[in-house]
C-alpha positions as CSV (number, residue, x, y, z in Angstrom):
1,M,198.2,-19.7,298.9
2,L,199.6,-18.1,302.1
3,N,197.7,-14.9,301.4
4,E,194.4,-16.8,301.0
5,R,195.0,-18.4,304.4
6,I,195.6,-15.1,306.0
7,D,192.5,-13.7,304.3
8,D,190.5,-16.7,305.7
9,L,191.8,-16.0,309.2
10,M,191.1,-12.3,309.0
11,A,187.5,-13.1,307.9
12,E,187.0,-14.8,311.2
13,L,188.0,-11.6,313.2
14,M,186.6,-8.2,313.6
15,T,187.6,-5.0,315.3
16,T,185.7,-3.2,318.1
17,E,184.5,-0.8,315.4
18,E,182.9,-3.6,313.4
19,A,181.6,-5.3,316.5
20,S,180.1,-2.1,317.7
21,A,178.1,-1.7,314.5
22,L,177.1,-5.4,314.4
23,W,176.1,-5.7,318.1
24,N,174.9,-2.1,318.6
25,L,177.3,-1.6,321.6
26,S,179.7,1.2,322.2
27,Q,183.4,0.6,321.4
28,D,184.3,1.5,324.9
29,H,181.9,-1.1,326.4
30,L,183.3,-3.7,323.9
31,K,186.9,-2.9,325.0
32,R,185.9,-3.5,328.6
33,L,184.2,-6.8,327.7
34,C,187.4,-7.8,325.8
35,S,189.7,-7.0,328.6
36,S,187.5,-8.8,331.2
37,G,187.3,-11.9,329.0
38,K,183.5,-11.8,328.4
39,V,184.1,-11.9,324.7
40,V,186.6,-14.1,322.8
41,A,189.3,-11.5,321.8
42,R,193.0,-10.8,321.7
43,K,194.8,-7.5,321.7
44,K,197.4,-6.8,319.0
45,G,199.1,-3.5,319.8
46,K,196.2,-1.1,320.6
47,T,193.6,-3.1,318.6
48,W,191.3,-5.7,319.9
49,L,190.6,-8.5,317.5
50,I,187.3,-10.2,318.3
51,L,186.2,-13.6,317.1
52,R,183.3,-12.9,314.7
53,E,181.7,-16.3,315.4
54,Q,180.2,-15.6,318.8
55,L,177.0,-14.4,320.3
56,N,176.4,-10.7,321.0
57,P,177.5,-10.3,324.6
58,S,174.2,-8.7,325.5
59,Q,172.5,-11.9,324.4
60,K,174.8,-13.9,326.5
61,E,174.0,-11.8,329.6
62,A,170.2,-12.1,328.9
63,K,170.5,-15.9,328.8
64,N,172.5,-15.9,332.1
65,D,169.8,-13.7,333.7
66,V,167.2,-16.3,332.8
67,L,169.2,-19.2,334.2
């Protein structure tokens, strides 16, 4: 039961490597976005854990440019 809960939580997170492939952004750029708070993420050790359920940051920037 506890393992299932952990699995569910982990399914909601992704690493910068996964986000890089999904969003077509470099890992270095993603790390800068994480540290600046432009994406919802937390750092655990040296690894950024990014909330999977959010817009691609470049889509957010495009929307802000229109406004």
